[in-house]
N, C-alpha and C positions, 0 to 999 in steps of 0.2 A: 504494500500500500504506500502511495506517495505521501510524503510529509506535507502537512498543510493545516489550515484552520477549519474547524467544523462549524458551520453556521447553525444557530439554534432555531432558525425559521423566523426570527423577529428582527433580523438585521444585526444581531450581536454575535459574539463568539463565546462559546462555553468552554471549549477545551481544544488542545492541540493534539492532533493525531500523529503519533510517531511512526517510524518505519516498522516497528514491531507490533503495530496495531493497538498500542496501549494509549489511552487517553490521559494526558497530563494536564492538570489545571493551568490555565494561563494566568500569569501574575498580573494584577491590575496595575495601571499606570500610576505614577506618583500623584499626578494631578486628579486622578479619579475618572479620567476620560475612558469611555468604553472602546476597547479594541475591536476593530472590524477588519474584514477581509480586504486586501488591497483592491483598489479601483482599477479596472482595466483601462488601457489607453483609448479604446474606442467607445468608452462610456458616453452616453448622450449629454451628460452634464457639461462636457468639455465643448460642446457645440453651441452652448448658450452664452452669449456675451452681449454687452451693450452696443456692439457694432452691428450685429445682425438682428437685434430685437425689432428695430423699426421696420426693416425690410420685410420681416416675417409678418408683422401686423398689416403692413400695407398690401401684402399679397392676398389678403382675405377679402378682396373686392370692396375695400373700404367699409366693411361692416362696423357698426358702432360697438366699441368695446368699453365705453364708460369714461367719464371725465377723470378717473383716478390714474389713468396712464399718463406718464410724464411726457411722452412724445406728442400727445394731443395738447397738453398744457403749454408746451414750449411754443407752439404756434400762436398762442394767445398771450405771451409774456409782453407786458406793456413797455413802451420805450420812454414815456414821460409820466409825471405824477398825474396830470390831467387824464391821460389815457387810462391809467390804472383805476381812477375813480369812475370812469365811464364803462367799465367792464362788468359783466354779470356777477363775477366773483370779487367785486370791489370791496366787500367787507373783509375778505381775507387779506387783500393788499393794504387796506387801511390799517388793519391790526398790525401788519408787519411794519408799516411806516411809523406807527405810534410806538411800537417796541424799540425801533431804532432811535427815535427822538428821546425816548425815556432813558435809554442806555447812555446817550450822550450827556444828558443832564445828571444821571446818577454817577457817572465817572468823572464829571466836571471837565469834560473835554474842551469846553469853550466858555468864554465870558462875553456877554453882550456889551459892546462899547459904542459910544457915539463917534461918528466921523469927525466931530468938532474937537474931540479930546485926543486925537492921535495925529501923528505926523504923516506926511504923505508916504504911503506904502503901496506896494503892488497888491491890490485886493483880488483874491483868487475866487473865481466863480465855482459853483458846485452843481451837481445834478443827482437825481435819483437813478439807481440801477436796480432792476428787478430780476429775480431768478426763481426757478422752481427746483427744489432739492428732491431727487427721486431716490427710491430704495432699490435693492437688488432685483426686485420683481417688476420694476418700472412704475410702481405706484407713487403718488405724490406724498412726500413726508412733511414738507414744510414750504411755505411761501416766504421768500426772503427779500428784504428791501434794504439797500445800503445807500448812504449819502456818500458820494464820491466826488473828490475834488478834481477840478480841471487843471491837473498838474502841468499841462503843456504851457501854461501861461507863467509858470514860475521862472525866476531869473537866477542863474547860477551865481554862487558866492553871495547872493542877497537872501534868497529863500531856502537854499539847500547847498550841501557839499557832497558827501558820500551817498551813493545810491545802491551799491551792490549788496546782495545778501545771498547766502547759500541755502539750499534745501537738501534734505537727505537724498542721496542717489538711489536710483531704482536698484542698482546692483547691491547696495547695502541693505535695502529692504528685503530683497530676495535671500541674501546671505543670512540675515537675522531670522527670517522665517524658517530657513533650512536648519539653522542651529536650534531653533525652538522645537522643531519636529524631532531632531536627533536626540536632544537632551530632555525632551518632554517638559518644556518650560511653560510657565503661565504667560499668556500673551493677551494684553488688554489694549483698548484704544480709548483715547480721550479727545475732546474737542474744546479748544479755548474760545470762549465767547468774546466777540469783539476784540480779537487779539491785538490789532493795530492800535486800539485805543489805550493800551497799557504802556506804550512807549512815549517818552518825553521828547519835546522839540527843543532844538538848540537855536532856532531862529524865530523871530516874531512874524507870524503869518496871520493875515486877516482874510475872512471869507464872507461872501454874501449869504444870508440865510436862505435855505432851500424852501420850495413850496411845501405847505403843510405845517410849517413852524409858525409860532406866534409873531416872530419878528419879520416874517416874509412880507415884502412889499414896502418896507420902510426905507426911505432914501437916506435917512440919517443914522441907521443902525447897521452895524456889522458885527461879526463874531471874531474875537481874538482866540486863536487856538492855543490851548494849554498842552494838548496831547495830539498825537498823529491821527490822521484820518485817511481812509482809502483814497487813492488817487494821487497823493503827494509823492513826489519823486523820491524822497528819502524815507518813506513810511516803512518799507520792508526792512531796510537797513537798521532803522531805529528799533523796530520790534525785535529783530534777531539779537541786537546788542543787549536789550532789556532781558530777553529770555535767557541768554548766556549768563548774565550776572546772577539772575535769580536761581538758575539751576546750580551754579557753583556754590551759592549760599547754602543749599540743602545737601551738599556733599557730592555732587556730580563733577566729573572731570571730562573735558572736551576730548573727543577722539580726533587726533590730528590727521588721520587718513580720510576722515569725512567729518567736517566740522559740525554739522547739525546732529551728530550722534554723540550722546553723553552717557558716561558709564559711572556707576556707583559700585564700589567694592567694600565689603566688610567681612574679613576672613574668607570663608568659602561661599558666602552669599553675595549675590550681585543683582543689579537692576540696570537695564539699558533703556534709554529713550531715543527714539528716532523722530526728529522734528521735521515736519514738512509744512511750512508756513504756520497754520494754526491747528494742524492735526498731529496727534502724538500716538506713536505705537510704543507701548511699555511692556518690557519683557523682564521676567525674574525667575530664579530657581527657587524662590521661597515666597509663599503666599503672604506671610506676615510682613516681609520687607516690601512687597508690592503694595499692600494696603497702606503701609506707613508712608511710602513715597508718594502715592496718589493723594493721601491726605495733606502732605506737605505742599504739593502742587496746587491743590484746591484752596489752600490758605493764602496763596500768593496771587493766583489768577482766578477769575470767574470761569469755571470749567464745567463741562458736561461729561460725566462718567458714562461711557457707552458699554462698559463691561467687557466680556471676552470678545476679542476681535472677530468680526464677521464681514464687514464691508469697509474697506480702507482704500481711499484714493481710487474709487471705482473698481476695486479689485475684490471679488467675493472670496472669502477665506472660510473654509469648513474645517472645524476642529473635531476630531473623533479619536 
């Protein structure tokens, strides 16, 4: 009899069948994940991706599949604030806009000032940008609205200096996932809310209030930014520098082969963070250390704990 894993009929594995025909109990994984038989290379799950999902649905003679599918919602993503308020799902867009304005006030991102009280500066315009966040099955998970600066009007040496920022390389992410599979690590994911609003500005920047705000339409009122906003040329650089400083404060060390990867070591226990703008992949060989470091991160930034990794940078990850 060939050696292999015997399926219990419910998708799990009860025992391993040896060449002598004796069933030996399978040792459970350290993380408690259920061991399953290897997936064949021709399994249908490998044919499902975000690249061919749209074409598969469009081939169905344009049959209605419901408004929950992201590809349908993307056709109706508004371009302006007025356009969003005139759509059938305007309540969802209005809620997203109000959440954005509330976050700016909560984080004290700006201070309203009169144009009579400031010297002549380059006042930067802004606009609303809307998007639909979809899940692995294509359903709409969230309506998102962001106030974005028109950074193309910024002046070098007056409004900004450095602009470059690194993100975790795809090869690093694949290597970390391979290591996690080999060593049976705990792999979680986190999302930093309003990441760019956590970074401080080194230059004085003034912006015109966007539509929907209380100060919109006032010719004598502008916002002086205290923290970065999306669209500013230096915003990603400022955010990465802020994240680097805070990660080092809680014991992480920067990986010099890939700067957005940070490593924490304590004896034989370790924790690794891969940072991709505002998305974090957190790996550890100890559940207690993982929980502790996630708590430290959430004490510094406003974060959303998404639990065990399952959908990271449009990549569906299955743990078993």
